[in-house]
Structure formats: C-alpha cells, structure tokens
N, C-alpha and C positions, 0 to 999 in steps of 0.2 A: 541490375542495380547494386546488388549486395557484393559485387566484386570490388566495389570502391571502398577503401578503408574508412572513409568519412561516414559512410552509412553502416558499415559492418561492425565497427568497434562499439558504438552504443548498443547495438542489438546483442552483441556478445556480453556486454556488461549487464544488460537487463536479464539476459538468459541465466547468468550466474546466480541471480537471486530470485528467479521465477517461482521456485517452490516456496520460498519464504514469503513472497508477496501473496501467493495463492493461499497459503495457510493462515496468514495474519490479517488479510484485508478486512474481514468482517469484524475481527476483534477491534481494529482501529475505528471502524464505524461505531461499534457499540460503546467504546470509550467516549467518543464525541457525543453520542446520544445521552449517555449517562450524565456527563458533565452539563450538557445543554438542559436536560430536564432537572438536574440538581440545582441549577440556577433559577428554577421556577418558570422556565419557558415551556411551551408546548409545541410539539411537532404539528405542522399543518398536514391534514389528511386529505383535503380536497385540493385539486389543482387550481387555486385561486391566484390572484395577483400577488398576494403575500407568499404563497407557495413558490411561485416562479422567482420572486425576488430573493428567496433563500437558496436557490439552487447553487449559486457560487459557493455559499458557505458549506453546503452538503457535499460538494466536490473537493474543495480545498482543505477544509478542516480534517476530514479523515485522511486525506493525502499527507498532510503534515504529520499526523500521528504515525501513519504507516512508514514514512521516511525514517522516523526515529526508531520504530520497531525493526525495520530492515537493517538499519545501521547496527543495532544490537545483535540481531540474530544471523545476519549474513555471514559473519566470520564462522559461526558454528556450522552453518551449511557448507561452507568451503572446507572446513576441517574434516567434516564427515565424508565429503566427497573424496578428499585426498586419502583418508584412511581406507575407504572402500577400494580405491584404485590400487593401493599397496597390497591389499589382501588377495587380489586376483592375480 
C-alpha cells in the first residue's frame, strides 16, 4: 500500500515531525488542563455521561495546541537533522 504516493507522502510528512510530536504532546495536554482548570472548571474523574461528553474536547483541544507547537518546533527539528547529516 505504501508504494502509492498518495499514502506515502502524508506518512513521510508525519515522520518528519515525529520526535517533535512525541516530545511535546503531553505539554500540549497540560496547557489545555491548566487553562481549563484556570477557568474554574473541573476535570471529570469518573466515566460518567459528562465524562464521555467531554471526550471530543480532550482529543481536539490538545491536538490544536500540539499543531501550534509542532509548527513552531518542527523547523528546529529539521535544521538539527540537516546539521547532523552534514557532520557525518
């Protein structure tokens, strides 16, 4: 399947920022939690109806923050990768 450029190109693009995503995904989550609790809200701890109703928020809000963080730090990752290739 990956011999098809339509499937291969997005995978290569994601792989280019994989370390950035790995290193910053929990930071994005903590930023959202801090803002959420700073607004006087409380995290649901038990899997109730309200907990399930918030799942979309807890997937999409950290993802939005992570996209911004990746946009900021991915160029740094690419530059460091280029410089390490030159030194070898």
